[in-house]
C-alpha positions as CSV (number, residue, x, y, z in Angstrom):
1,M,8.6,-43.7,-0.3
2,G,6.2,-44.9,-3.0
3,E,4.8,-43.3,-6.0
4,T,4.2,-39.7,-6.2
5,P,0.3,-38.8,-6.7
6,Y,-0.2,-37.1,-10.0
7,S,-2.8,-34.1,-10.1
8,I,-5.5,-34.0,-12.6
9,G,-3.5,-31.6,-14.7
10,K,-0.3,-33.8,-14.7
11,K,-2.3,-36.5,-15.8
12,I,-3.7,-34.9,-18.8
13,K,-0.2,-33.9,-19.6
14,F,1.2,-37.3,-19.4
15,D,-1.7,-38.5,-21.6
16,K,-1.2,-35.8,-24.2
17,Q,2.3,-37.0,-24.3
18,W,1.5,-40.6,-24.7
19,E,-1.0,-39.6,-27.7
20,T,1.8,-37.6,-29.5
21,K,4.1,-40.5,-29.2
22,K,1.4,-42.9,-30.5
23,M,0.6,-40.4,-33.4
24,G,4.2,-40.0,-34.0
25,C,5.0,-43.6,-34.3
26,W,1.8,-44.2,-36.6
27,M,3.6,-41.4,-38.6
28,K,6.7,-42.7,-39.0
29,E,5.4,-45.9,-40.3
30,T,3.2,-44.3,-42.7
31,A,6.2,-42.2,-43.8
32,K,8.5,-45.2,-43.9
33,Q,5.9,-46.9,-46.5
34,M,5.5,-43.5,-48.4
35,I,9.4,-43.7,-48.8
36,E,9.7,-47.2,-49.8
37,R,6.7,-47.0,-52.1
38,A,8.2,-43.8,-53.7
39,N,11.9,-45.3,-54.1
40,K,10.4,-48.3,-55.6
41,E,8.1,-46.2,-58.5
42,L,11.4,-44.2,-59.0
43,Q,13.4,-47.3,-59.6
44,D,10.7,-48.8,-61.6
45,E,10.4,-45.9,-63.9
46,Q,14.3,-44.9,-63.6
47,M,13.1,-41.0,-64.0
48,Y,15.4,-39.7,-61.1
49,T,18.9,-40.5,-59.6
50,K,19.1,-42.0,-56.2
51,K,20.2,-38.6,-55.0
52,Q,16.8,-37.6,-54.9
53,Y,15.6,-40.3,-52.4
54,P,17.3,-38.9,-49.2
55,A,16.0,-35.8,-49.9
56,L,12.4,-37.2,-49.6
57,E,13.2,-39.1,-46.3
58,E,14.9,-35.7,-45.0
59,T,11.7,-33.9,-45.5
60,L,9.6,-36.3,-43.8
61,A,11.9,-36.4,-41.0
62,V,11.8,-32.8,-40.4
63,T,7.8,-32.8,-40.7
64,I,7.6,-35.4,-38.1
65,H,10.0,-33.5,-35.8
66,G,7.8,-30.6,-36.4
67,L,5.3,-32.4,-34.5
68,N,7.8,-32.9,-31.4
69,V,8.4,-36.7,-32.4
70,S,11.7,-38.3,-32.9
71,F,11.7,-39.8,-36.8
72,K,14.2,-42.5,-35.8
73,E,13.4,-43.4,-32.4
74,C,9.9,-42.8,-32.3
75,T,9.8,-41.4,-28.8
76,Y,8.2,-38.2,-27.5
77,V,10.6,-35.2,-27.3
78,G,8.5,-32.4,-25.7
79,D,9.6,-29.4,-23.9
80,E,11.4,-30.3,-20.6
81,R,10.6,-27.8,-18.0
């Protein structure tokens, strides 16, 4: 049958999803670096227990999920209607 032509509205929506995914991937990398840096600092200074490290990772994951981006898989997970 061939490809279904997209309306302008659908094309814009698709592009927004792609931008969201791209931003999410960038945020994921940034968060990962922040976590690694923070964890290294905690280990270097030996001020906190390791139990506080997963809590930081969880907080960042929740923040990114709030932008409809999967933290672990780095994929767009917007509303499917």
